[in-house]
C-alpha positions as CSV (number, residue, x, y, z in Angstrom):
1,M,100.8,84.8,103.1
2,K,99.0,87.8,104.7
3,V,100.2,91.3,103.9
4,D,98.8,94.3,105.8
5,V,99.7,97.8,104.8
6,L,99.2,100.7,107.3
7,T,98.6,103.9,105.4
8,L,96.7,107.2,105.4
9,F,95.7,106.6,101.8
10,P,94.4,103.0,101.4
11,E,92.7,104.0,98.1
12,M,96.2,104.2,96.5
13,M,96.5,100.5,96.9
14,D,93.1,99.5,95.3
15,G,94.1,99.4,91.6
16,V,97.4,97.7,92.2
17,F,96.1,95.0,94.6
18,R,93.2,94.2,92.3
19,S,95.1,94.0,89.0
20,S,97.5,91.7,87.2
21,I,99.5,89.2,89.2
22,L,98.6,90.5,92.6
23,G,94.9,90.3,91.8
24,K,95.2,86.8,90.5
25,A,97.3,85.7,93.5
26,Q,94.5,86.8,95.8
27,E,91.9,85.0,93.6
28,K,93.9,81.8,94.0
29,G,94.0,82.3,97.8
30,I,97.8,82.4,97.8
31,V,98.0,85.9,99.4
32,S,95.7,88.2,101.3
33,L,96.4,91.9,100.8
34,N,94.9,94.5,103.1
35,A,95.2,98.3,103.3
36,I,94.3,99.8,106.7
37,N,94.0,103.4,107.4
38,F,95.9,103.9,110.7
39,R,94.0,107.1,111.3
40,E,91.2,104.9,112.6
41,Y,93.5,104.1,115.5
42,S,94.0,107.7,116.6
43,N,93.1,108.5,120.2
44,S,92.0,112.0,119.1
45,K,88.4,112.8,118.3
46,H,89.7,114.6,115.2
47,G,91.7,111.6,114.0
48,T,95.0,113.4,114.5
49,V,98.0,111.2,113.6
50,D,100.8,113.8,113.5
51,D,102.2,116.7,115.6
52,T,104.9,119.3,115.6
53,P,108.5,118.0,116.4
54,Y,110.0,118.6,119.8
55,G,112.9,121.0,119.6
56,G,111.3,122.9,116.7
57,G,111.8,122.6,112.9
58,G,109.7,122.3,109.8
59,G,107.2,119.7,109.0
60,M,105.0,117.3,111.1
61,V,106.0,114.0,112.7
62,L,103.8,110.9,112.8
63,K,102.7,110.2,116.4
64,P,103.6,106.8,117.9
65,E,100.1,105.9,119.4
66,P,98.1,105.3,116.2
67,I,100.8,103.2,114.6
68,F,101.5,101.1,117.7
69,S,97.8,100.5,118.3
70,A,97.3,99.5,114.7
71,V,100.2,97.1,114.6
72,E,99.3,95.6,118.0
73,D,95.7,95.1,116.9
74,L,96.8,93.2,113.7
75,V,99.3,91.1,115.7
76,S,96.6,90.2,118.2
77,R,94.5,88.6,115.4
78,T,97.1,86.2,114.2
79,S,99.1,83.3,115.6
80,T,102.1,84.1,113.5
81,T,104.9,86.5,114.3
82,P,104.9,89.1,111.5
83,R,107.8,91.0,110.1
84,I,106.9,94.7,110.7
85,I,108.5,96.8,107.9
86,L,108.9,100.5,108.0
87,M,109.2,102.2,104.6
88,C,111.7,105.1,104.8
89,P,114.6,106.5,102.9
90,Q,117.0,105.6,105.7
91,G,116.2,101.9,105.5
92,D,118.2,99.0,104.0
93,T,118.1,99.1,100.2
94,F,115.4,96.7,98.9
95,T,117.0,94.0,96.7
96,Q,116.0,90.7,95.1
97,R,117.6,88.9,98.0
98,K,115.4,90.8,100.4
99,A,112.4,89.9,98.3
100,E,113.4,86.2,98.5
101,E,113.8,86.5,102.3
102,F,110.4,88.1,102.9
103,A,108.7,85.6,100.5
104,K,109.4,83.0,103.1
105,E,107.3,84.8,105.8
106,E,103.7,84.1,106.6
107,H,102.7,87.6,107.6
108,L,104.1,91.0,106.6
109,I,103.0,94.4,108.0
110,F,104.2,97.5,106.0
111,I,104.1,100.9,107.6
112,C,103.8,103.8,105.1
113,G,104.8,107.2,106.4
114,H,104.1,110.8,105.4
115,Y,105.0,114.3,106.5
116,E,108.5,114.9,108.0
117,G,109.0,111.4,109.4
118,Y,108.2,109.0,112.2
119,D,108.5,109.4,115.9
120,E,111.8,107.6,116.7
121,R,110.1,105.3,119.2
122,I,108.4,103.6,116.3
123,R,111.8,102.6,114.8
124,E,113.3,101.7,118.2
125,H,110.5,99.6,119.7
126,L,108.0,98.5,117.1
127,V,109.5,97.6,113.7
128,T,111.7,94.6,112.7
129,D,112.9,96.0,109.4
130,E,113.4,99.4,107.7
131,L,113.3,99.4,103.8
132,S,114.1,101.9,101.1
133,I,113.7,101.4,97.4
134,G,116.4,103.9,96.5
135,D,118.3,107.0,97.4
136,Y,115.6,109.5,96.8
137,V,112.6,110.8,98.7
138,L,108.9,110.4,97.8
139,T,105.8,112.0,99.3
140,G,105.0,108.8,101.2
141,G,105.7,105.2,101.7
142,E,102.8,103.8,99.6
143,L,104.6,103.5,96.3
144,P,107.7,101.9,97.8
145,A,105.5,99.4,99.7
146,M,103.6,98.5,96.6
147,V,107.0,98.0,94.8
148,A,108.2,95.7,97.5
149,I,104.9,93.8,97.8
150,D,104.8,93.1,94.0
151,S,108.4,91.9,94.1
152,I,107.7,89.6,97.0
153,V,104.3,88.1,96.0
154,R,105.4,87.1,92.5
155,L,108.0,84.8,94.2
156,L,105.3,82.8,96.1
157,P,104.7,79.3,94.7
158,G,101.7,79.2,92.3
159,V,101.6,82.9,91.6
160,L,103.4,83.0,88.3
161,G,102.2,80.7,85.5
162,N,105.7,79.6,84.7
163,E,107.5,78.6,87.9
164,T,110.9,79.0,86.3
165,S,110.2,82.7,85.5
166,A,111.2,84.0,88.9
167,V,114.2,81.8,89.1
168,T,115.8,83.2,85.9
169,D,114.9,86.8,86.5
170,S,117.6,89.4,86.6
171,F,119.3,89.5,90.1
172,S,117.8,86.1,91.1
173,T,120.8,84.3,89.7
174,G,123.1,87.2,90.7
175,L,123.4,88.2,87.0
176,L,121.3,90.3,84.7
177,E,118.9,88.3,82.6
178,Y,119.8,87.2,79.1
179,P,118.0,88.6,76.0
180,H,114.6,87.2,75.0
181,Y,113.1,86.8,71.5
182,T,109.8,85.6,70.2
183,R,108.0,85.3,66.8
184,P,108.5,86.4,64.1
185,A,112.0,85.0,63.5
186,E,112.7,88.1,61.4
187,F,111.2,91.6,61.9
188,R,112.2,94.5,59.7
189,G,115.4,92.7,58.8
190,W,116.4,92.0,62.4
191,K,116.8,88.3,62.9
192,V,116.5,86.1,66.0
193,P,120.0,84.6,66.8
194,D,120.3,81.3,64.9
195,I,121.2,79.4,68.1
196,L,117.7,80.0,69.5
197,L,116.2,78.3,66.4
198,S,118.5,75.3,66.5
199,G,116.6,73.2,69.0
200,H,119.9,72.3,70.7
201,H,119.0,72.9,74.3
202,A,122.6,72.5,75.7
203,N,123.9,75.1,73.3
204,I,121.0,77.4,74.0
205,E,121.7,77.3,77.7
206,L,125.3,78.0,77.1
207,W,124.4,81.0,74.9
208,R,122.0,82.3,77.5
209,R,124.6,82.0,80.2
210,E,127.2,83.8,78.1
211,Q,124.7,86.6,77.2
212,A,123.8,87.0,80.9
213,L,127.5,87.3,81.8
214,K,128.1,89.8,78.9
215,R,125.1,92.0,79.8
216,T,126.2,92.0,83.5
217,L,129.8,92.9,82.5
218,E,128.6,95.7,80.3
219,R,125.8,97.2,82.6
220,R,126.4,96.1,86.2
221,P,130.0,94.8,86.5
222,D,129.7,95.3,90.3
223,L,127.4,92.3,90.5
224,L,130.2,90.0,89.3
225,D,132.0,90.5,92.6
226,K,129.0,89.0,94.4
227,V,128.0,86.0,92.2
228,E,129.4,82.5,92.4
229,L,131.2,81.9,89.1
230,T,132.2,78.6,87.6
231,D,135.5,78.0,85.8
232,Q,133.5,78.1,82.5
233,D,132.0,81.5,83.6
234,R,135.5,82.9,84.2
235,Q,136.7,81.7,80.9
236,I,133.8,83.3,79.1
237,L,134.3,86.6,81.1
238,K,138.0,86.6,80.2
239,R,137.2,86.2,76.5
240,L,134.5,88.9,76.7
241,Q,136.9,91.3,78.4
242,N,139.6,90.6,75.8
243,E,137.1,91.3,73.0
244,R,136.1,94.6,74.7
245,E,139.7,95.7,75.0
246,S,140.6,94.8,71.5
247,G,137.5,96.6,70.2
248,R,138.5,99.9,71.8
């Protein structure tokens, strides 16, 4: 996969792209991550990329020319058809499902804005997707883009050491993930559940499923309306709900 990020602050990406999983993914040749300063595509001798809004109002608006030129230049260098993603608070909320969708692409181009916003023609005639990581506003699109890229790249085959890790993550199954434990078996009097020490894999899987259902019921019950549940899942949920009600 190739990922290009158009930003006015490419130095913000350096540490993230070189570190941890993203750095290793690049070393393995699984992904190429590039931060490009779209100021370089300005048609102004001063490198201007923003201007005052028509109709008045506060703030500055990113001009269309530099961003169109930057994207068109990147597209001209590839034989693939990239997804062009605008990071903005008005976009679709980024989810694990979105990450899985983007992980199937060969080329992604992220556009990171600043100032008051983008010239609307960028939205209308250039981008294929608009993404937001939550209902709040940041100073720019760099942090949201890095969040999305990290979430997407870790799903690519060969990136994670354990290929089942991404499959069992919270939200990948539609449920929150079950609790994890490791050595020592007892720490300050707190013991690992006996079932995990039993070596009985079928019982362990059943326990993990029940714990995932329980955690989702307690913390994100809204997710249960979207996940495909088995008859056994429904029986477990009914018992858990009865236990909650009797414990009130």
